[in-house]
N, CA, C and O of each residue as an XYZ file, in Angstrom:
596
protein
N      -9.869      4.967     18.538
C      -9.574      3.874     17.320
C      -8.312      5.219     16.992
O      -8.533      6.430     16.980
N      -7.706      4.894     16.882
C      -6.106      5.993     16.102
C      -5.848      6.272     15.153
O      -5.146      7.263     14.953
N      -6.383      5.388     14.034
C      -5.733      5.590     12.483
C      -7.159      4.980     11.916
O      -7.566      3.838     12.128
N      -7.991      6.257     10.956
C      -8.536      5.345      9.732
C      -7.840      4.654      8.810
O      -8.426      4.492      7.739
N      -6.926      4.270      8.900
C      -6.134      3.483      7.614
C      -6.298      1.964      8.335
O      -6.387      0.968      7.617
N      -6.326      1.879      9.562
C      -6.380      0.206      9.896
C      -7.733      0.039     10.228
O      -8.336      0.764     11.019
N      -8.327     -1.145      9.480
C      -9.965     -1.270      9.836
C     -10.065     -2.542      9.202
O      -9.493     -2.925      8.181
N     -10.890     -3.164      9.962
C     -11.416     -4.776     10.069
C     -11.354     -4.858      8.146
O     -11.825     -4.133      7.269
N     -10.430     -6.271      8.125
C     -10.049     -6.643      6.947
C      -8.894     -6.182      5.927
O      -8.673     -6.555      4.775
N      -8.257     -5.281      6.710
C      -7.347     -4.501      6.174
C      -5.807     -5.816      5.930
O      -5.230     -5.983      4.856
N      -5.512     -6.471      7.099
C      -4.372     -7.170      7.038
C      -4.347     -8.543      6.429
O      -3.248     -9.076      6.278
N      -5.551     -9.238      6.025
C      -5.447    -10.316      5.701
C      -5.089    -10.387      3.600
O      -5.705     -9.707      2.779
N      -4.213    -11.177      3.345
C      -4.454    -10.515      1.298
C      -5.828    -11.103      1.128
O      -6.477    -12.021      1.630
N      -5.970    -10.303      0.326
C      -7.562    -10.621     -0.599
C      -7.205    -10.174     -1.992
O      -7.205     -9.004     -2.374
N      -6.852    -11.404     -2.819
C      -6.378    -11.001     -4.347
C      -8.156    -10.956     -5.000
O      -9.097    -11.747     -4.940
N      -7.964     -9.674     -5.569
C      -8.192     -9.334     -6.502
C      -8.554     -8.385     -7.551
O      -8.942     -7.218     -7.619
N      -8.099     -9.947     -8.836
C      -7.781     -9.369    -10.220
C      -8.353     -7.831    -10.701
O      -7.642     -6.834    -10.830
N      -9.805     -7.903    -10.927
C     -10.470     -6.628    -11.520
C     -10.000     -5.502    -10.871
O      -9.828     -4.550    -11.632
N      -9.755     -5.319     -9.789
C      -9.274     -4.283     -9.362
C      -8.156     -4.186     -8.780
O      -7.950     -3.530     -7.759
N      -7.251     -4.916     -9.470
C      -5.882     -5.010     -9.222
C      -5.733     -4.230    -10.984
O      -4.739     -3.547    -11.229
N      -6.458     -4.376    -11.703
C      -6.415     -4.231    -13.386
C      -6.363     -2.617    -13.187
O      -5.330     -1.969    -13.357
N      -7.716     -2.004    -12.775
C      -7.854     -0.687    -12.609
C      -7.072     -0.390    -12.218
O      -6.517      0.457    -12.918
N      -6.275     -0.752    -10.800
C      -5.418      0.358    -10.295
C      -4.126      0.461    -11.207
O      -3.523      1.520    -11.377
N      -3.739     -0.838    -11.817
C      -2.510     -1.123    -12.708
C      -3.052      0.007    -13.769
O      -2.204      0.697    -14.336
N      -4.145      0.169    -13.991
C      -4.909      1.135    -15.410
C      -4.350      2.977    -14.624
O      -3.836      3.881    -15.283
N      -4.588      3.010    -13.525
C      -4.628      4.197    -13.042
C      -2.818      4.419    -12.644
O      -2.264      5.515    -12.731
N      -2.165      3.231    -12.244
C      -0.783      3.824    -12.114
C      -0.232      4.261    -13.523
O       0.500      5.249    -13.458
N      -0.406      3.787    -14.670
C      -0.122      3.796    -15.837
C      -0.401      5.471    -16.285
O       0.445      6.128    -16.891
N      -1.286      5.826    -16.009
C      -2.359      6.894    -16.195
C      -1.304      8.183    -15.351
O      -0.696      9.188    -15.720
N      -1.521      7.476    -14.079
C      -0.512      8.386    -13.204
C       0.795      8.741    -13.561
O       1.264      9.818    -13.192
N       1.400      7.984    -14.206
C       2.818      7.938    -14.289
C       2.827      8.928    -15.959
O       3.718      9.763    -16.117
N       2.179      8.789    -16.643
C       2.242      9.629    -17.780
C       2.024     11.051    -17.231
O       2.784     11.982    -17.497
N       1.000     11.150    -16.495
C       0.738     12.839    -16.158
C       2.157     13.399    -15.151
O       2.634     14.531    -15.073
N       2.470     12.437    -14.630
C       4.210     12.951    -14.015
C       5.201     12.489    -14.714
O       6.243     12.235    -14.111
N       5.130     12.287    -16.026
C       6.481     12.222    -16.602
C       7.109     11.373    -16.286
O       8.301     11.666    -16.366
N       6.909     10.282    -15.902
C       7.510      8.713    -15.400
C       6.739      7.573    -16.127
O       5.706      7.712    -16.782
N       7.482      6.323    -15.876
C       7.157      5.216    -16.444
C       6.863      3.933    -15.630
O       7.546      3.580    -14.669
N       5.901      3.340    -16.052
C       5.909      1.993    -15.316
C       7.115      0.960    -15.454
O       7.250      0.425    -16.555
N       7.851      0.690    -14.606
C       9.077     -0.609    -14.986
C       8.927     -1.964    -14.056
O       9.017     -2.063    -12.833
N       8.683     -2.911    -14.991
C       8.733     -4.025    -14.584
C       7.310     -4.615    -14.326
O       6.333     -3.866    -14.357
N       7.190     -5.880    -14.087
C       5.756     -6.300    -13.748
C       4.970     -6.111    -12.631
O       5.515     -5.510    -11.705
N       3.855     -6.460    -12.484
C       3.014     -6.312    -10.780
C       3.359     -7.609    -10.188
O       3.135     -8.720    -10.669
N       3.690     -7.443     -9.550
C       3.917     -8.498     -7.669
C       2.818     -8.427     -7.682
O       2.452     -7.254     -7.611
N       1.816     -9.316     -7.756
C       0.570     -9.244     -7.265
C       0.111     -9.530     -5.627
O       0.994    -10.046     -4.941
N      -1.108     -9.255     -4.996
C      -1.149    -10.113     -4.220
C      -1.262    -11.396     -3.928
O      -1.685    -12.189     -4.769
N      -0.798    -11.883     -2.348
C      -0.465    -13.177     -2.581
C      -0.186    -13.577     -1.137
O      -0.268    -12.584     -0.415
N       0.016    -14.322     -0.686
C      -0.272    -15.592      0.378
C       1.118    -14.835      0.930
O       2.113    -14.836      0.207
N       1.137    -14.264      2.090
C       1.995    -13.577      2.942
C       2.365    -11.960      2.106
O       3.550    -11.628      2.090
N       1.576    -11.248      1.604
C       1.501    -10.273      1.440
C       0.187     -9.469      0.837
O      -0.448     -9.911     -0.121
N      -0.059     -8.549      1.341
C      -1.618     -8.075      1.313
C      -1.339     -6.953      0.428
O      -1.852     -5.859      0.664
N      -0.680     -7.105     -0.426
C      -0.423     -5.566     -0.958
C       0.143     -6.038     -3.005
O       1.057     -6.742     -3.435
N      -0.679     -5.425     -3.543
C       0.328     -5.721     -5.042
C       1.330     -4.298     -5.096
O       1.196     -3.252     -4.461
N       2.016     -4.550     -5.756
C       3.246     -3.303     -6.038
C       3.974     -3.656     -7.435
O       4.325     -4.741     -7.899
N       4.079     -2.233     -7.973
C       4.747     -2.326     -9.229
C       5.744     -0.953     -9.035
O       5.512     -0.019     -8.267
N       7.056     -1.108    -10.051
C       7.706     -0.019     -9.256
C       7.433      1.271    -10.431
O       7.174      0.837    -11.553
N       7.460      2.723    -10.307
C       7.737      3.501    -11.698
C       8.912      4.279    -11.338
O       9.545      4.477    -10.301
N       8.965      4.547    -12.205
C      10.763      5.458    -12.309
C      10.355      6.750    -13.221
O       9.996      6.575    -14.385
N      10.418      7.899    -12.716
C      10.838      9.089    -12.773
C      12.033      9.580    -13.858
O      13.108      9.050    -14.139
N      11.317     10.967    -14.411
C      11.921     11.510    -15.765
C      13.395     11.632    -15.207
O      14.237     11.464    -16.089
N      13.849     11.859    -14.081
C      15.223     11.888    -13.505
C      15.804     10.715    -12.790
O      16.980     10.761    -12.428
N      15.140      9.776    -12.584
C      15.550      8.473    -12.610
C      15.442      7.918    -11.517
O      15.893      6.781    -11.377
N      14.603      8.812    -10.115
C      14.086      8.484     -9.080
C      12.966      7.064     -9.539
O      12.341      6.832    -10.574
N      13.056      6.518     -8.584
C      11.928      5.667     -8.718
C      10.996      5.350     -7.286
O      11.331      5.886     -6.229
N       9.910      4.515     -7.350
C       8.846      4.458     -6.326
C       7.967      3.387     -6.764
O       7.527      3.166     -7.893
N       7.769      2.694     -5.554
C       6.761      1.331     -5.443
C       5.541      1.776     -5.231
O       5.155      2.134     -4.118
N       4.838      1.795     -6.265
C       3.209      1.982     -5.899
C       2.592      0.930     -5.105
O       3.051     -0.203     -5.249
N       1.769      1.083     -4.411
C       1.165     -0.569     -3.892
C      -0.375     -0.150     -3.590
O      -0.900      0.896     -3.211
N      -0.862     -1.444     -3.931
C      -2.357     -1.238     -3.556
C      -2.744     -2.534     -2.297
O      -2.112     -3.589     -2.279
N      -3.742     -2.263     -1.414
C      -4.088     -3.119     -0.454
C      -5.575     -3.172     -1.386
O      -6.117     -2.081     -1.567
N      -6.117     -4.179     -1.868
C      -7.549     -4.438     -2.405
C      -8.149     -4.420     -1.218
O      -8.908     -3.464     -1.061
N      -8.051     -5.198     -0.293
C      -9.096     -5.361      0.744
C      -9.983     -4.154      0.996
O     -11.194     -4.220      1.204
N      -9.104     -2.815      0.946
C      -9.530     -1.398      1.137
C      -9.481     -0.366      0.232
O      -9.869      0.786      0.431
N      -8.916     -0.882     -0.923
C      -8.779      0.191     -2.409
C      -8.301      1.071     -1.734
O      -8.843      2.176     -1.707
N      -6.598      0.670     -0.662
C      -5.602      1.838     -0.697
C      -4.354      1.868     -1.229
O      -3.694      0.834     -1.126
N      -3.854      2.841     -1.795
C      -2.765      3.225     -2.484
C      -2.180      3.789     -1.869
O      -2.742      4.713     -1.281
N      -0.649      3.559     -1.630
C       0.150      4.087     -1.090
C       1.456      4.064     -1.669
O       1.342      3.712     -2.843
N       2.830      4.319     -1.316
C       3.665      4.445     -2.149
C       4.789      4.540     -1.297
O       4.594      5.120     -0.229
N       6.002      4.070     -1.543
C       7.444      4.034     -1.244
C       8.711      4.226     -1.952
O       8.921      3.739     -3.063
N       9.527      4.914     -1.325
C      10.817      5.335     -2.382
C      11.696      4.295     -2.664
O      12.210      3.490     -1.888
N      11.807      4.410     -3.889
C      12.597      3.347     -4.420
C      12.270      2.483     -4.749
O      11.062      2.417     -4.979
N      13.016      1.414     -4.957
C      12.504     -0.225     -5.511
C      12.431     -0.959     -3.921
O      13.342     -1.208     -3.132
N      11.344     -1.124     -3.848
C      11.275     -1.749     -2.335
C      10.542     -2.889     -2.624
O       9.485     -2.777     -3.245
N      11.005     -4.110     -2.214
C      10.139     -5.184     -2.238
C       9.865     -5.630     -0.749
O       8.807     -6.186     -0.457
N      10.693     -5.413      0.037
C      10.016     -5.339      1.858
C       9.712     -3.744      1.932
O      10.523     -2.862      1.651
N       8.156     -3.528      2.441
C       8.248     -2.313      2.720
C       8.319     -2.014      3.935
O       8.071     -0.866      4.303
N       8.675     -2.994      4.802
C       8.902     -2.704      6.429
C      10.538     -1.966      6.816
O      10.913     -1.673      7.951
N      11.224     -1.808      5.706
C      12.432     -0.744      5.736
C      12.273      0.220      4.707
O      13.354      0.688      4.349
N      11.392      0.622      4.179
C      10.962      1.713      3.150
C      10.682      3.115      3.562
O      10.190      3.236      4.684
N      10.872      4.063      2.961
C      10.308      5.105      3.079
C       8.957      5.969      2.564
O       9.022      6.693      1.571
N       7.768      5.815      3.329
C       6.574      6.310      2.893
C       6.535      7.543      2.553
O       6.423      8.474      3.350
N       6.635      7.653      1.195
C       6.208      8.882      0.320
C       4.764      8.857     -0.413
O       4.036      7.890     -0.638
N       4.525     10.652     -0.807
C       3.711     10.650     -1.386
C       3.155     10.009     -2.548
O       4.039      9.732     -3.359
N       1.894      9.646     -2.944
C       1.589      9.124     -4.168
C       1.569     10.196     -5.246
O       0.883     11.209     -5.114
N       2.279      9.980     -6.247
C       2.258     11.036     -7.122
C       1.012     10.748     -8.047
O       0.481      9.677     -7.754
N       0.521     11.294     -8.890
C      -0.685     11.238     -9.430
C      -1.990     11.047     -8.572
O      -2.992     10.530     -9.068
N      -1.940     11.520     -7.151
C      -3.113     11.050     -6.206
C      -4.818     11.370     -7.288
O      -5.863     10.729     -7.179
N      -4.633     12.134     -7.908
C      -6.299     12.684     -8.562
C      -6.540     11.630     -9.213
O      -7.657     11.157     -9.002
N      -5.456     10.723    -10.415
C      -5.747      9.801    -10.928
C      -6.919      8.792    -10.221
O      -8.090      8.515    -10.479
N      -5.743      8.328     -8.981
C      -6.469      7.473     -8.511
C      -7.548      7.598     -7.299
O      -7.946      6.703     -6.553
N      -7.860      8.811     -7.324
C      -9.177      9.219     -6.635
C     -10.221      9.063     -7.196
O     -11.191      8.566     -6.624
N     -10.235      9.492     -8.547
C     -11.110      9.632     -9.575
C     -11.591      8.121    -10.098
O     -12.708      7.874    -10.552
N     -10.622      7.271     -9.953
C     -10.874      5.871     -9.914
C     -11.430      5.326     -8.870
O     -11.610      4.120     -9.041
N     -11.922      5.883     -7.432
C     -12.524      5.066     -6.817
C     -11.383      4.795     -5.624
O     -11.887      4.562     -4.526
N     -10.070      4.790     -5.667
C      -9.693      4.323     -4.827
C      -8.872      5.312     -3.445
O      -8.572      6.455     -3.788
N      -8.614      5.024     -2.360
C      -8.220      5.830     -1.457
C      -6.669      6.055     -1.407
O      -5.872      5.120     -1.332
N      -6.384      7.106     -1.444
C      -4.901      7.376     -1.208
C      -4.455      7.600      0.382
O      -5.172      8.159      1.212
N      -3.034      7.013      0.663
C      -3.053      6.852      2.059
C      -1.625      7.933      2.114
O      -0.666      8.020      1.347
N      -1.918      8.555      3.164
C      -0.983      9.885      3.513
C       0.327      9.577      4.288
O       0.322      9.354      5.499
N       1.574      9.578      3.441
C       2.926      9.080      4.533
C       3.082      9.314      5.400
O       3.743      8.519      6.067
N       2.603     10.559      6.039
C       2.856     10.744      7.531
C       2.192      9.911      8.623
O       2.600      9.563      9.731
N       0.528      9.600      7.684
C      -0.129      8.577      8.574
C       0.552      7.124      8.314
O       0.691      6.398      9.298
N       0.956      6.692      7.130
C       1.905      5.288      7.191
C       2.811      5.053      8.123
O       2.989      4.012      8.757
N       3.490      6.256      8.195
C       4.694      6.464      9.305
C       4.564      6.513     10.636
O       5.534      6.193     11.323
N       3.337      6.924     11.254
C       2.942      6.729     12.081
C       3.425      5.484     13.298
O       2.853      4.445     12.965
N       4.313      5.238     14.635
C       4.332      4.227     15.514
C       2.796      3.785     15.641
O       1.781      4.429     15.906
N       3.047      2.291     15.319
C       2.102      1.574     15.819
C       1.755      1.443     17.270
O       2.729      1.013     17.889
N       0.897      1.622     17.898
C       0.031      1.278     19.526
C      -0.883      0.218     19.587
O      -1.107     -0.528     18.633
N      -1.303      0.152     20.452
C      -2.352     -1.060     20.926
C      -3.493     -0.286     20.316
O      -4.399     -0.905     19.759
N      -3.507      1.154     20.393
C      -5.145      1.434     19.972
C      -5.021      1.606     18.525
O      -5.805      2.421     18.037
N      -4.163      0.985     17.686
C      -4.651      1.102     16.430
C      -5.414     -0.225     16.037
O      -6.228     -0.349     15.122
N      -4.981     -1.183     16.916
C      -5.603     -2.590     16.604
C      -7.429     -2.655     16.886
O      -8.266     -3.465     16.488
N      -7.525     -1.700     17.549
C      -9.249     -1.948     18.268
C      -9.844     -2.217     16.944
O     -10.310     -3.356     16.955
N     -10.042     -1.540     15.633
C     -10.772     -1.881     14.865
C     -10.500     -3.308     14.328
O     -11.455     -3.841     13.764
N      -9.581     -3.867     14.397
C      -9.573     -5.304     13.755
C     -10.163     -6.291     14.322
O     -10.620     -6.166     15.458
N     -10.257     -7.486     13.600
C     -11.018     -8.388     14.256
C      -9.968     -9.299     15.003
O      -8.758     -9.076     14.960
N     -10.494    -10.256     15.634
C      -9.536    -10.519     16.590
C      -8.085    -11.177     15.841
O      -6.935    -10.769     16.009
N      -8.554    -12.339     14.955
C      -7.293    -13.041     14.289
C      -6.176    -12.151     13.526
O      -4.987    -12.386     13.308
N      -7.136    -10.848     13.144
C      -5.974     -9.907     12.558
C      -4.980     -9.411     13.999
O      -3.851     -9.819     14.272
N      -5.521     -8.767     14.497
C      -4.914     -8.399     15.504
C      -3.774     -9.298     16.564
O      -2.940     -8.744     17.280
N      -3.964    -10.669     16.464
C      -3.524    -11.769     16.717
C      -2.401    -11.572     15.620
O      -1.339    -11.237     16.145
N      -2.345    -11.673     14.391
C      -1.537    -11.570     13.581
C      -0.099    -10.538     13.407
O       1.032    -10.759     12.976
N      -0.758     -9.360     13.957
C       0.044     -8.337     13.614
C       0.605     -8.276     15.479
O       1.761     -7.883     15.636
N      -0.001     -8.557     16.457
C       0.833     -8.759     17.739
C       2.069     -9.773     17.589
O       2.998     -9.746     18.396
N       2.032    -10.558     16.644
C       2.890    -11.516     15.866
C       4.159    -11.085     15.599
O       5.259    -11.232     16.133
N       3.730    -10.514     14.635
C       4.885    -10.177     13.664
C       5.081     -8.401     14.120
O       5.780     -7.624     13.469
N       4.363     -8.055     15.259
C       5.153     -6.395     15.781
C       5.884     -5.622     14.679
O       7.095     -5.410     14.742
N       4.905     -5.096     13.397
C       5.300     -4.037     13.139
C       5.611     -2.943     13.786
O       5.271     -2.841     14.965
N       6.367     -1.841     13.101
C       6.690     -0.740     13.792
C       5.696      0.292     13.844
O       5.255      0.873     14.836
N       5.372      0.452     12.491
C       4.019      1.545     11.728
C       3.042      1.270     11.125
O       3.068      0.149     10.619
N       1.959      1.987     10.930
C       0.939      1.563     10.612
C       0.797      1.026      8.971
O       0.036      0.143      8.575
N       1.498      1.611      8.373
C       1.923      1.264      7.177
C       2.238      0.038      7.261
O       1.759     -0.680      6.384
N       2.901     -0.453      8.044
C       3.909     -1.941      7.920
C       2.663     -2.990      8.046
O       2.817     -4.147      7.656
N       1.062     -2.423      8.766
C      -0.156     -3.401      9.192
C      -0.895     -3.144      7.557
O      -1.126     -4.201      6.970
N      -1.172     -2.200      7.000
C      -1.831     -2.170      5.967
C      -1.287     -2.681      4.794
O      -1.988     -3.405      4.086
N       0.326     -2.305      4.350
C       0.944     -3.072      3.567
C       1.928     -3.742      4.212
O       2.990     -3.345      4.692
N       1.322     -5.035      4.145
C       2.244     -5.939      4.716
C       2.766     -7.406      4.408
O       2.404     -7.980      3.380
N       3.487     -7.905      5.175
C       4.260     -9.289      4.477
C       4.042    -10.604      5.711
O       4.698    -11.635      5.861
N       2.865    -10.084      6.470
C       2.277    -10.985      7.430
C       2.384    -12.798      6.643
O       1.668    -13.061      5.676
N       3.181    -13.674      7.130
C       2.787    -15.193      6.379
C       1.649    -15.961      7.245
O       1.231    -17.059      6.879
């Protein structure tokens, strides 16, 4: 197994409204701690997207999209206002300590940007691995934060 981020159950969308509320509260707290603000509405987990996302804008005008894969309680971030993660640069989650204190795991941007290999798929259930092979994502992060239909 090459990445602890890719685990069985991480591929398919699993909506969890209560966890999403907890995550969003943590996003707001982390944003305040970092002199930032949440802008726009949450895009929830849905068919074809394994993660929820929301835009956070810093005091300097820079923006980050903060994401949650509720199936594995994993929080990650990409630079800018990206609705399609596959084209985005993974970045450090600002205010990570807030998420950790609320029971979420934090994805390291270097781990997310790692090139995907067949070895990464070993922990997945067969139907998950089939979806990954079909969609052919380039990076580990494109699996855990995916748009597979």
